[in-house]
MIZALUM-876103 format. One line per 8 residues: number of its first residue (from 1); for each residue x, y, z of N, C-alpha, C, O, CB. Coordinates in Angstrom, 2 decimals. Glycine has a CB too. Layout:
NUM = X Y Z X Y Z X Y Z X Y Z X Y Z  ...
This chain:
1 = 20.04 11.42 7.84 18.80 11.54 8.51 19.07 11.64 9.21 19.81 10.83 9.76 17.95 10.95 8.60  18.54 13.03 9.88 18.15 13.71 11.22 17.29 13.00 12.17 16.24 12.43 11.88 17.46 14.94 10.96  17.80 13.09 13.29 16.93 12.52 14.69 16.70 13.54 15.62 17.50 14.35 16.08 17.71 11.36 15.56  15.36 13.38 15.89 14.07 14.61 16.60 13.69 13.91 17.94 13.58 12.69 18.05 12.29 14.83 15.48  13.55 14.59 18.71 13.17 13.64 19.92 11.52 14.14 19.61 10.96 14.95 18.87 14.02 14.06 21.78  11.26 13.47 20.28 8.97 13.27 20.00 9.32 15.17 20.42 9.28 16.09 19.60 7.21 11.62 22.09  9.53 15.27 21.45 8.85 16.69 22.08 9.64 17.59 21.20 9.01 18.42 20.56 9.09 17.07 23.93  10.49 17.56 21.11 11.25 18.63 20.30 10.82 18.40 19.11 10.98 19.51 18.60 12.76 18.63 20.32
9 = 10.30 17.62 18.15 9.78 17.41 16.69 7.79 17.95 16.92 6.96 18.02 16.01 10.12 15.25 16.15  7.58 18.22 18.25 6.31 18.26 18.32 6.28 19.79 18.43 5.30 20.48 18.14 5.67 17.37 19.43  7.37 20.21 18.83 7.51 21.60 19.35 8.08 22.03 18.00 8.07 23.26 18.01 8.50 21.87 20.81  8.57 21.58 16.82 9.10 21.82 15.37 8.68 21.41 14.56 9.35 21.22 13.54 10.09 21.58 15.05  6.91 20.95 14.67 6.82 20.51 13.29 6.91 20.94 12.36 7.15 20.11 11.48 6.15 20.13 13.01  6.80 22.39 11.89 7.43 22.81 10.65 8.53 22.97 10.17 8.67 23.02 8.95 7.20 23.57 10.42  9.35 23.07 10.86 10.91 22.38 10.88 11.07 20.83 10.35 11.81 20.57 9.41 11.49 22.35 12.53  10.74 20.39 10.64 10.48 19.13 10.55 10.25 18.43 9.17 10.81 17.61 8.44 9.48 19.00 11.30
17 = 9.16 19.17 9.20 8.30 18.91 7.49 9.27 19.56 6.45 9.59 19.12 5.35 6.49 19.90 7.25  9.73 20.87 7.18 10.32 21.51 5.71 11.77 20.47 5.84 11.87 19.86 4.77 10.72 23.72 5.70  12.63 20.17 6.57 13.73 19.30 6.28 13.29 18.17 5.71 14.08 17.52 5.03 14.49 18.98 7.36  12.00 17.72 5.88 11.55 16.30 5.39 11.39 16.84 3.49 11.68 16.08 2.57 9.66 15.64 6.42  10.99 17.96 3.34 11.21 18.47 1.77 12.06 18.58 1.28 12.23 18.40 0.08 10.92 19.40 1.38  13.28 19.09 2.52 14.45 19.79 1.67 15.59 18.87 1.61 16.30 19.10 0.63 14.98 21.20 2.32  16.00 17.84 2.41 17.23 17.51 3.00 17.05 15.76 3.55 17.89 14.98 3.99 17.51 18.72 4.33  15.68 15.59 3.31 15.43 14.36 3.41 14.19 13.47 4.29 13.19 14.03 4.74 16.54 14.10 3.76
25 = 14.43 12.16 4.42 13.22 11.30 5.97 14.09 11.94 7.38 15.29 11.90 7.67 13.35 8.67 6.10  13.13 12.43 7.94 13.80 13.32 9.65 13.06 11.71 10.23 12.03 11.14 9.84 12.68 15.67 10.55  14.07 11.32 11.31 13.99 9.95 12.69 13.04 10.86 13.33 13.19 12.08 13.34 15.71 9.42 13.94  12.01 10.20 13.90 11.50 10.48 14.96 11.75 9.52 16.29 11.15 8.45 16.19 10.26 10.60 14.59  12.54 9.68 17.56 12.33 8.72 18.78 11.67 8.87 20.12 11.66 9.84 20.87 13.42 8.40 19.13  11.05 7.55 20.25 10.79 8.03 21.63 11.06 6.87 22.55 10.98 5.67 22.29 9.30 8.56 21.82  11.52 7.63 24.04 12.34 7.52 24.65 13.99 6.81 23.82 14.11 5.68 24.29 11.62 6.87 25.68  14.71 6.97 23.23 16.28 6.81 22.66 15.85 5.71 21.66 16.60 4.84 21.22 17.68 6.26 23.93
33 = 14.37 5.89 21.33 14.05 4.24 20.46 13.27 5.08 19.20 12.50 6.02 19.36 12.64 2.69 21.55  13.85 4.27 17.42 13.29 5.04 16.22 11.92 5.10 16.27 11.31 4.04 16.46 13.64 4.47 14.92  11.45 5.89 16.18 9.42 5.21 16.17 8.72 5.89 14.60 7.73 5.56 13.96 8.03 6.30 18.08  9.39 6.57 14.48 8.30 6.87 13.62 9.47 7.87 12.29 10.50 8.44 12.66 6.79 7.94 14.70  9.06 7.85 11.01 10.62 8.68 10.17 8.64 9.93 9.27 7.48 9.58 9.04 12.40 6.68 8.09  9.32 11.13 9.14 8.45 11.83 8.73 9.21 12.79 6.58 9.85 13.79 6.25 8.20 12.97 10.45  8.63 11.79 5.99 9.31 12.02 4.70 8.15 12.67 3.63 6.97 12.32 3.63 9.98 10.52 4.13  8.60 13.44 2.93 8.04 14.42 1.74 6.72 13.28 1.32 6.69 12.07 1.58 9.48 14.81 0.17
41 = 5.62 14.15 0.54 4.81 13.33 -0.27 5.46 12.54 -1.34 5.09 11.40 -1.61 3.86 14.09 -0.84  6.75 13.34 -2.12 7.35 12.44 -3.39 7.57 11.62 -3.19 7.08 10.77 -3.94 8.28 12.60 -4.06  8.43 11.11 -2.08 9.19 10.16 -0.70 7.58 9.18 -1.16 7.41 8.17 -1.85 9.44 11.23 1.65  6.82 9.90 -0.54 5.91 8.77 0.06 5.26 7.44 -0.70 5.01 6.28 -0.39 4.79 9.47 0.55  5.12 8.38 -2.01 4.57 8.24 -3.73 5.37 7.10 -4.51 4.93 6.22 -5.24 4.91 9.84 -4.72  6.96 7.45 -4.05 7.46 6.93 -4.23 7.96 4.83 -3.84 8.50 3.90 -4.44 7.81 7.95 -4.09  7.28 5.09 -2.36 7.52 4.11 -1.35 6.35 2.99 -2.05 6.45 1.88 -2.57 7.23 4.74 0.43  5.32 3.83 -1.79 4.20 2.88 -1.82 3.60 2.68 -3.23 2.70 1.86 -3.41 3.11 3.36 -0.87
49 = 4.23 3.61 -4.44 4.14 3.62 -5.65 2.48 3.89 -5.35 1.64 3.05 -5.06 4.79 2.28 -6.49  2.29 5.44 -5.53 0.67 5.86 -5.46 0.83 6.77 -6.60 1.68 7.66 -6.62 -0.03 6.68 -3.89  -0.25 6.46 -7.85 -0.04 6.97 -8.76 -1.69 6.68 -9.30 -2.42 6.01 -8.56 1.29 6.47 -9.45  -2.30 7.30 -10.82 -2.98 6.61 -11.55 -3.08 5.20 -12.01 -2.07 4.60 -12.38 -2.89 7.12 -12.23  -4.23 4.66 -12.00 -4.19 3.66 -12.74 -4.16 4.17 -13.91 -4.84 5.12 -14.33 -5.09 2.79 -12.57  -3.02 3.29 -14.68 -2.69 3.77 -16.59 -3.88 3.35 -17.39 -3.98 3.68 -18.57 -1.16 2.80 -17.49  -4.61 2.76 -16.89 -6.05 1.64 -17.29 -7.20 1.61 -16.73 -7.25 1.83 -15.51 -5.87 0.28 -17.10  -7.94 1.44 -17.18 -9.62 1.16 -16.55 -9.22 -0.37 -16.29 -8.33 -1.15 -16.63 -11.30 1.44 -17.90
57 = -10.58 -0.38 -15.37 -10.60 -2.14 -15.14 -11.30 -2.69 -16.31 -10.74 -3.63 -16.87 -11.50 -2.75 -13.67  -12.31 -2.30 -16.74 -12.80 -2.28 -18.03 -11.72 -2.37 -19.18 -11.61 -3.52 -19.62 -13.57 -1.08 -18.17  -11.24 -1.82 -19.52 -10.45 -1.24 -20.69 -8.97 -2.91 -20.72 -8.37 -3.41 -21.67 -9.65 0.99 -20.08  -8.94 -3.25 -19.18 -8.11 -4.62 -18.83 -8.35 -6.01 -19.11 -7.59 -6.87 -19.55 -8.01 -4.73 -17.61  -9.56 -6.05 -18.77 -10.93 -7.21 -19.56 -10.79 -7.06 -20.70 -10.62 -8.18 -21.18 -12.62 -6.98 -19.37  -10.75 -6.33 -21.44 -11.17 -5.53 -22.90 -9.81 -6.25 -23.70 -9.74 -6.89 -24.75 -11.15 -3.32 -22.84  -9.06 -5.96 -22.98 -7.51 -5.91 -23.97 -6.82 -7.50 -23.39 -5.94 -8.08 -24.03 -6.12 -4.11 -23.39  -7.20 -7.83 -22.56 -6.76 -9.59 -21.57 -6.92 -10.38 -22.53 -8.04 -10.59 -22.99 -7.88 -10.32 -20.12
65 = -5.62 -11.05 -23.10 -5.40 -12.07 -23.62 -6.19 -13.26 -23.15 -5.50 -14.20 -23.53 -4.21 -12.18 -23.55  -7.04 -13.64 -22.66 -8.31 -14.37 -22.21 -9.25 -13.70 -22.61 -9.78 -14.71 -23.06 -8.50 -14.59 -20.84  -9.86 -13.04 -22.82 -11.09 -12.55 -23.21 -11.49 -13.58 -23.78 -12.52 -14.02 -23.27 -11.18 -11.39 -23.99  -10.85 -14.55 -25.19 -12.03 -15.55 -26.07 -12.18 -16.69 -25.14 -12.73 -17.73 -25.51 -11.49 -16.21 -27.77  -11.84 -16.57 -24.27 -11.95 -17.49 -23.71 -13.33 -18.09 -22.91 -13.79 -17.47 -21.96 -11.04 -17.29 -23.11  -13.99 -19.43 -23.41 -15.16 -20.13 -22.66 -15.07 -20.32 -21.51 -13.96 -20.72 -21.15 -15.48 -21.25 -23.02  -15.78 -20.20 -20.78 -15.87 -20.55 -19.01 -17.25 -21.04 -19.12 -18.19 -20.24 -19.15 -15.71 -19.06 -17.68  -17.49 -22.80 -19.21 -18.56 -23.43 -18.28 -19.17 -22.77 -17.09 -18.44 -22.45 -16.15 -18.05 -24.55 -17.76
73 = -20.42 -22.54 -17.05 -20.92 -21.68 -16.04 -22.11 -22.51 -15.38 -22.91 -21.88 -14.69 -21.38 -20.23 -16.67  -22.28 -23.88 -15.55 -23.45 -24.78 -15.56 -22.75 -25.23 -14.08 -21.58 -25.51 -13.80 -23.71 -26.04 -17.04  -24.14 -25.17 -13.13 -23.31 -26.06 -12.11 -23.78 -27.84 -11.81 -24.89 -28.37 -11.85 -23.49 -25.18 -10.57  -22.46 -28.39 -11.53 -22.56 -29.81 -11.87 -23.76 -29.91 -10.54 -23.94 -29.26 -9.51 -20.85 -30.88 -11.78  -24.57 -31.28 -11.32 -25.42 -31.91 -10.93 -24.64 -33.35 -9.01 -25.23 -33.90 -8.07 -25.94 -32.63 -12.76  -23.43 -33.28 -9.37 -23.43 -34.53 -8.54 -23.88 -33.82 -7.41 -24.04 -32.61 -7.51 -22.04 -35.40 -8.35  -24.12 -34.43 -6.29 -24.09 -34.15 -4.49 -23.51 -34.33 -3.74 -23.61 -34.05 -2.55 -24.70 -34.50 -3.79  -22.81 -34.81 -4.29 -21.22 -34.79 -3.14 -21.17 -36.71 -3.13 -21.60 -37.57 -3.89 -21.62 -33.77 -0.74
81 = -20.41 -36.72 -1.82 -20.32 -38.69 -1.08 -21.87 -39.20 -1.03 -22.85 -38.51 -0.77 -19.59 -38.86 1.13  -21.81 -40.58 -1.35 -23.07 -40.77 -0.11 -22.96 -40.98 0.96 -22.07 -41.78 1.24 -23.88 -41.64 -0.15  -23.39 -40.66 1.57 -23.66 -40.97 3.28 -23.69 -42.40 3.90 -24.42 -43.25 3.41 -25.11 -40.44 3.71  -22.89 -42.65 4.96 -22.55 -43.86 5.35 -22.76 -43.77 6.52 -22.48 -42.87 7.32 -21.40 -44.31 5.07  -23.39 -44.95 6.67 -23.90 -44.89 8.10 -23.54 -46.24 8.66 -23.78 -47.26 8.02 -25.53 -44.60 8.21  -22.71 -46.27 10.40 -22.12 -47.74 10.72 -22.92 -47.85 11.77 -22.90 -48.88 12.46 -20.48 -48.00 11.06
């Protein structure tokens, strides 16, 4: 992984990006400390798993094994604990 000082990376941004595409990640340092990494979009997609969903949300619910479960949505009439006055 090639390392670039921030000022040099700013002055040669096209080269930094080109290197990220063809050679892999490029590290940028600030005062000698690694601060940022420039990677290709393909690498970024792998890291954050950027992809189009395989199914829609509605198809997920439609094919869910829980789709035939009945849920009681009636609200309880219980008012909670009795108030205690001391």
